[in-house]
C-alpha positions as CSV (number, residue, x, y, z in Angstrom):
1,X,108.7,86.7,134.3
2,X,107.9,83.9,132.0
3,X,105.0,85.8,130.6
4,X,107.3,88.7,129.7
5,X,109.8,86.4,128.1
6,X,107.1,84.8,126.0
7,X,105.3,88.0,125.1
8,X,108.3,90.2,124.3
9,X,109.3,88.4,121.1
10,X,105.6,88.5,119.9
11,X,105.5,92.3,120.7
12,X,108.8,92.9,118.9
13,X,107.7,90.9,115.9
14,X,104.4,92.8,115.7
15,X,106.3,96.1,116.0
16,X,108.8,95.1,113.3
17,X,105.9,94.1,110.9
18,X,104.1,97.4,111.6
19,X,107.3,99.4,111.0
20,X,107.9,97.5,107.7
21,X,104.3,98.2,106.6
22,X,104.6,101.9,107.6
23,X,107.7,102.2,105.3
24,X,105.7,100.9,102.3
25,X,104.8,103.7,100.0
26,X,101.5,103.8,98.2
27,X,102.1,101.8,95.0
28,X,101.5,103.1,91.5
29,X,97.9,102.3,90.4
30,X,95.0,103.4,88.4
31,X,91.4,103.1,89.6
32,X,88.0,104.2,88.3
33,X,85.7,106.1,90.6
34,X,82.1,105.0,90.3
35,X,81.4,108.5,88.9
36,X,83.6,107.5,85.9
37,X,86.7,109.5,86.8
38,X,90.1,107.7,86.5
39,X,92.4,108.3,89.5
40,X,95.9,107.4,90.5
41,X,97.9,107.0,93.7
42,X,98.3,110.8,93.7
43,X,94.7,111.0,95.0
44,X,95.9,109.4,98.3
45,X,98.5,112.1,98.9
46,X,98.1,115.5,100.6
47,X,95.6,114.7,103.2
48,X,95.2,111.8,105.7
49,X,93.1,109.0,104.3
50,X,91.2,106.1,105.7
51,X,91.3,103.5,102.9
52,X,88.9,100.5,103.1
53,X,90.1,97.8,100.8
54,X,87.4,95.3,99.8
55,X,89.3,92.4,98.2
56,X,86.2,90.2,97.5
57,X,82.5,90.1,97.5
58,X,82.7,88.2,100.8
59,X,84.3,91.2,102.4
60,X,81.5,93.6,101.3
61,X,79.5,93.2,104.5
62,X,82.5,94.1,106.7
63,X,83.1,97.1,104.4
64,X,79.5,98.3,105.0
65,X,80.0,97.9,108.8
66,X,83.2,99.9,108.6
67,X,81.6,102.7,106.6
68,X,78.8,102.9,109.1
69,X,81.2,102.9,112.1
70,X,83.6,105.4,110.6
71,X,80.7,107.8,109.7
72,X,79.7,107.8,113.4
73,X,83.2,108.2,114.8
74,X,85.4,110.2,112.4
75,X,85.0,113.8,111.1
76,X,85.0,113.6,107.3
77,X,86.4,117.2,106.9
78,X,89.7,116.3,108.5
79,X,90.3,112.9,106.8
80,X,89.0,111.5,103.6
81,X,87.5,108.0,103.5
82,X,87.7,105.9,100.3
83,X,86.6,102.4,99.6
84,X,88.6,100.4,97.0
85,X,86.9,97.5,95.4
86,X,89.8,95.3,94.3
87,X,88.4,92.9,91.8
88,X,89.8,90.0,89.9
89,X,87.6,90.3,86.8
90,X,87.2,87.3,84.6
91,X,88.0,87.9,81.0
92,X,84.3,88.0,80.0
93,X,83.4,90.8,82.4
94,X,84.5,94.3,81.3
95,X,85.4,97.1,83.7
96,X,82.3,98.9,82.5
97,X,80.1,96.0,83.4
98,X,81.7,95.9,86.9
99,X,81.2,99.6,87.3
100,X,77.6,99.3,86.3
101,X,77.0,96.5,88.8
102,X,78.8,98.4,91.6
103,X,76.7,101.6,90.9
104,X,73.5,99.5,91.3
105,X,74.6,98.1,94.6
106,X,76.2,101.2,96.2
107,X,74.1,104.3,97.1
108,X,74.6,107.3,94.9
109,X,76.0,109.4,97.7
110,X,79.0,107.1,98.0
111,X,79.9,106.9,94.3
112,X,82.5,109.6,94.5
113,X,84.2,107.8,97.4
114,X,84.3,104.3,95.9
115,X,87.0,103.2,93.5
116,X,87.1,100.1,91.4
117,X,90.5,98.6,90.4
118,X,92.0,95.3,89.3
119,X,93.4,93.1,92.0
120,X,97.1,93.6,92.5
121,X,99.1,96.7,93.4
122,X,97.4,97.6,96.7
123,X,97.1,94.1,97.9
124,X,100.7,93.3,97.2
125,X,102.1,96.5,98.7
126,X,100.0,96.3,101.8
127,X,100.1,92.5,102.3
128,X,96.4,91.9,101.7
129,X,95.6,88.4,100.5
130,X,93.9,88.4,97.1
131,X,90.2,87.5,97.4
132,X,90.3,87.7,101.2
133,X,87.0,87.4,102.9
134,X,88.0,90.2,105.3
135,X,87.9,93.9,104.7
136,X,91.1,95.8,105.4
137,X,91.2,99.3,106.8
138,X,94.4,101.4,106.4
139,X,95.1,104.8,107.7
140,X,97.5,106.7,105.5
141,X,99.2,109.9,106.4
142,X,99.4,112.8,104.0
143,X,102.5,111.3,102.3
144,X,100.7,108.0,101.8
145,X,102.5,106.0,104.5
146,X,100.5,103.5,106.5
147,X,100.2,104.5,110.1
148,X,97.5,102.0,111.2
149,X,95.9,98.9,109.8
150,X,92.9,96.8,110.8
151,X,91.4,93.6,109.4
152,X,87.9,92.1,109.5
153,X,84.9,93.6,111.4
154,X,85.0,96.9,113.1
155,X,85.4,95.5,116.6
156,X,85.8,98.0,119.5
157,X,89.5,97.4,119.5
158,X,89.9,97.8,115.7
159,X,87.8,100.9,115.6
160,X,89.7,102.4,118.5
161,X,93.0,101.7,116.7
162,X,91.8,103.5,113.6
163,X,90.3,106.4,115.5
164,X,93.5,106.9,117.5
165,X,95.6,107.0,114.3
166,X,93.2,109.5,112.7
167,X,93.3,111.6,115.8
168,X,97.1,111.7,115.8
169,X,97.1,112.8,112.2
170,X,94.4,115.4,112.5
171,X,95.1,116.8,115.9
């Protein structure tokens, strides 16, 4: 009985936090696809989306791990997968320089799936610490509402959580 009494507040707090996050709409933003196209939050609407947010260079390895895990476990036709590189560019580095560097590092086949944007709107809306060393994975429904969230490496539990959310959205 003690275990239930101690665990219940933690479970309720986690459920409340998840509910609050799910009620967060996709914020207004502009990002540049590595292909050069400028996109807005509207690109996240209309179809379920797995959004991998890479808030720092330190999170890049986890992002690569997530991309590999998701390619093996999620059907791309039913859900789109996008990676957002959220950068805090110093004044002396232009967005074009950052795009050029990203294009050199990221294989061509992923350029249309990778977006570059200034730090800010997504991290604030989805409670992602700026310059975090962890990658964050969000599953958005077709209205842009968060239905699942994972942080860090694609552990079996994290991957299962993301897969379950995608399965619920895509049938």
